[in-house]
C-alpha atoms as one frame of an Amber mdcrd trajectory, in Angstrom:
protein
 -18.847 -15.985 -15.993 -18.618 -18.772 -13.764 -20.373 -18.751 -10.152 -18.373
 -18.425  -7.003 -20.214 -20.522  -4.178 -18.588 -19.006  -0.615 -20.418 -21.968
   1.298 -17.992 -24.457  -1.192 -14.890 -22.147  -1.333 -14.656 -20.266   1.801
 -11.149 -21.973   2.668 -10.122 -19.671  -0.339 -10.355 -16.551   1.934  -8.292
 -18.115   4.909  -5.347 -19.409   2.384  -5.099 -15.904   0.645  -5.240 -14.053
   4.020  -2.308 -16.394   5.810  -0.296 -16.181   2.446  -0.658 -12.359   2.000
   0.060 -11.886   6.045   3.313 -13.700   5.184   4.440 -11.808   2.122   3.663
  -8.519   3.765   6.075  -9.607   6.901   8.924 -10.039   4.188  10.543  -5.945
   5.005  12.668  -4.670   2.408  13.903  -1.979   4.599  15.789  -4.412   7.112
  17.437  -6.657   4.432  18.356  -3.564   2.327  19.795  -1.879   5.431  21.665
  -4.987   6.641  23.589  -5.081   2.990  24.586  -1.592   4.176  26.103  -3.029
   7.351  23.238  -1.175   9.344  19.758  -1.624  11.066  17.215   0.627   9.685
  15.538  -0.128  12.788  18.201   1.720  15.169  18.659   4.945  13.225  16.555
   7.914  12.193  13.279   7.673  13.407  13.545   3.830  13.681  11.023   3.116
  11.246  11.651   0.018   8.789  10.049   1.926   5.861  10.588   4.005   2.690
  11.054   7.520   4.237  13.812   6.360   6.965  15.639   4.564   4.285  15.615
   7.511   2.251  16.835   9.938   5.052  19.309   7.655   5.928  20.713   6.346
   2.941  19.808   8.845   0.330  17.287   9.027  -2.430  18.493   6.027  -4.682
  18.243   3.387  -1.823  15.051   5.141  -0.777  13.431   4.912  -4.268  14.421
   1.349  -4.649  13.118   0.466  -1.236   9.573   2.204  -2.537   9.436   0.236
  -5.477  10.369  -3.076  -3.769   7.623  -2.436  -1.162   4.960  -1.453  -3.809
   5.453  -4.837  -5.535   5.069  -6.687  -2.503   1.667  -4.922  -2.365   0.799
  -5.154  -5.784   1.817  -8.292  -6.865  -0.454 -10.476  -4.726  -3.315  -8.001
  -6.188  -2.452  -8.827  -9.408  -2.528 -12.733  -8.891  -5.663 -12.917  -7.550
  -7.285 -10.424 -10.247  -6.334 -13.141 -12.875  -7.196 -16.292 -10.782 -10.737
 -14.606  -9.941 -11.701 -12.075 -12.648 -13.915 -14.064 -14.371 -15.858 -15.404
 -11.416 -18.989 -13.596  -9.639 -20.472 -14.480  -6.355 -23.180 -16.836  -6.683
 -26.693 -15.041  -7.527 -25.140 -11.639  -8.334 -23.040  -9.866 -10.769 -20.123
  -8.821  -8.533 -16.752  -9.934  -9.536 -15.000 -12.061  -7.264 -11.689 -10.367
  -8.326 -13.186  -6.841  -6.878 -13.196  -8.217  -3.351 -10.493 -10.540  -3.237
  -8.097  -7.973  -4.569  -8.350  -5.675  -1.598  -9.118  -8.688   0.894  -5.342
  -9.854  -0.292  -4.074  -6.374  -0.119  -5.493  -5.759   3.418  -3.699  -8.983
   4.672  -0.222  -7.693   3.287  -0.564  -4.107   4.756  -1.363  -5.739   8.143
   1.641  -8.039   7.512   3.926  -5.141   6.797   2.693  -3.102   9.704   2.357
  -6.181  12.533   4.789  -8.575  11.191   5.074 -11.948  13.237   8.795 -11.798
  12.078   9.748  -8.597  13.741   7.793  -9.121  17.157   4.496  -7.402  15.290
   6.859  -3.789  14.979   6.848  -3.233  11.070   6.909  -0.113   8.944   3.474
   1.893   8.240   2.746   0.305   5.210   2.661   3.352   3.006   4.393   1.887
  -0.108   2.969  -1.318   0.089  -0.615   0.400  -0.026  -0.022   2.686  -2.751
   1.467  -0.370  -4.762  -1.485  -2.243  -3.935  -3.945   0.549  -5.055  -1.672
   1.449  -8.141  -2.079  -2.350  -9.573  -5.394  -2.750  -8.550  -6.732   0.060
 -10.434  -4.746  -0.494 -13.133  -6.744  -4.049 -13.339  -9.904  -1.948 -13.952
  -7.969  -0.137 -17.258  -4.748  -1.081 -18.091  -3.901   2.463 -18.863  -4.835
   3.590 -15.420  -1.321   2.290 -14.463   0.051   5.834 -16.165  -2.368   7.872
 -14.183  -1.540   5.912 -10.790   2.394   6.784 -11.709   1.248  10.540 -11.894
  -0.541  10.136  -8.605   2.752   8.732  -7.302   4.734  11.478  -8.600   2.423
  14.018  -7.292   3.301  12.743  -3.940   6.734  12.710  -4.337   5.997  16.319
  -5.614   4.490  17.255  -2.479   7.120  15.914  -0.323   9.807  17.592  -2.305
   8.279  20.778  -1.803   6.733  20.500   1.672   9.145  18.044   3.222   6.193
  16.561   5.156   6.852  12.768   3.948   4.055  11.506   6.321   1.409  13.592
   5.292   2.284  13.671   1.428   2.201   9.856   1.685  -1.320   9.762   3.477
  -2.711  12.474   0.899  -1.536   9.688  -1.891  -3.248   6.624  -0.200  -6.554
   8.865   0.206  -6.409   9.872  -3.189  -6.249   6.320  -4.367  -8.904   5.389
  -2.033 -11.439   7.766  -3.276 -10.269   7.018  -6.932 -11.424   3.370  -6.459
 -14.556   4.145  -4.744 -15.614   6.260  -7.350 -14.886   3.249  -9.845 -16.803
   0.796  -7.833 -19.829   3.297  -7.331 -19.616   3.616 -11.130 -19.693  -0.375
 -12.055 -22.186  -1.180  -9.377 -24.402   1.762  -9.075 -27.446  -0.373  -9.399
 -26.735  -2.592  -6.459 -25.082  -0.756  -4.090 -26.666  -2.188  -1.322 -25.529
  -5.618  -2.154 -23.254  -7.472   0.588 -20.406  -8.099  -1.526 -20.337  -4.177
  -3.048 -20.569  -2.835   0.636 -17.469  -4.993   1.531 -15.514  -3.703  -1.516
 -16.120  -0.203  -0.084 -15.189  -1.373   3.527 -12.044  -3.234   2.066 -10.838
  -0.077   0.916 -11.774   2.105   3.851 -10.020  -0.275   6.227  -6.711  -0.177
   4.596  -6.921   3.604   4.265  -7.571   3.492   7.908  -4.761   1.331   8.744
  -2.474   3.433   7.051  -3.732   6.431   8.938  -3.649   5.111  12.379  -0.214
   3.567  11.736   0.888   7.224  11.196  -0.901   8.876  14.329   2.357   9.522
  16.238   3.508  11.631  13.233   0.499  13.519  12.977   0.731  14.597  16.544
   4.638  15.549  15.684   3.295  17.257  12.621   0.812  19.350  14.327   3.302
  20.041  17.197   6.154  21.053  14.617   8.574  18.004  15.593   7.912  15.902
  12.571  11.009  14.527  10.771  11.678  16.598   7.743  12.239  14.500   4.321
  14.255  17.247   2.288  14.444  15.509  -0.954  16.158  18.952  -2.092  19.392
  18.322   0.268  19.529  14.716  -0.631  19.976  15.619  -4.434  22.440  18.217
  -3.423  24.409  15.569  -1.492  24.243  12.761  -4.287  25.965  15.722  -6.889
  28.518  16.414  -4.352  29.439  13.033  -4.147  29.683  12.687  -7.585
């Protein structure tokens, strides 16, 4: 392991934040909907994200959009993992990649929710957040990718049964967050008071909070019984009738 001196390489954080924010600004829902000769921001809930794409264009387009946004969240995380996995912060045993994975992931999510390219009115960041957690946890152990897939499938099943898309998505993000915090707790049990370890937990928490806050209107509507329902059964039924 090589030592990483923040006093010498502080600018890495600025470059990573700027690059990941710009990646987050790239909105696949808007691009895909334009290929369909529509603007997803002007139909349905108006949200340029997976759920509105699914309701507007069907299950297939929604799934394509989900994986595009998930890759947007996951690929930067994977890139910084390989760059920093063999480095530790100077004077500690804290792996730099553990901080940078979620530091970069946070700025992708911020870019998705508040994109400068769309006057700071973007999506709600669920697919990108699920993608970044999925990949980040797979960096811990490669076979976690299959457990992550299982979590995503459970989210899909919950939405299919309950038709509450926003709640299912938020529960998925929370499950991934708890999972990662347990991993960090086990890895750094003896040095939990270290500043870098605390930052690891804080970054996971902040990412989680961003997605919940972005859905505050959905939660109000859900409590008031006015939330848009996401009927996957109806989508599949329409698809079968067309075929």
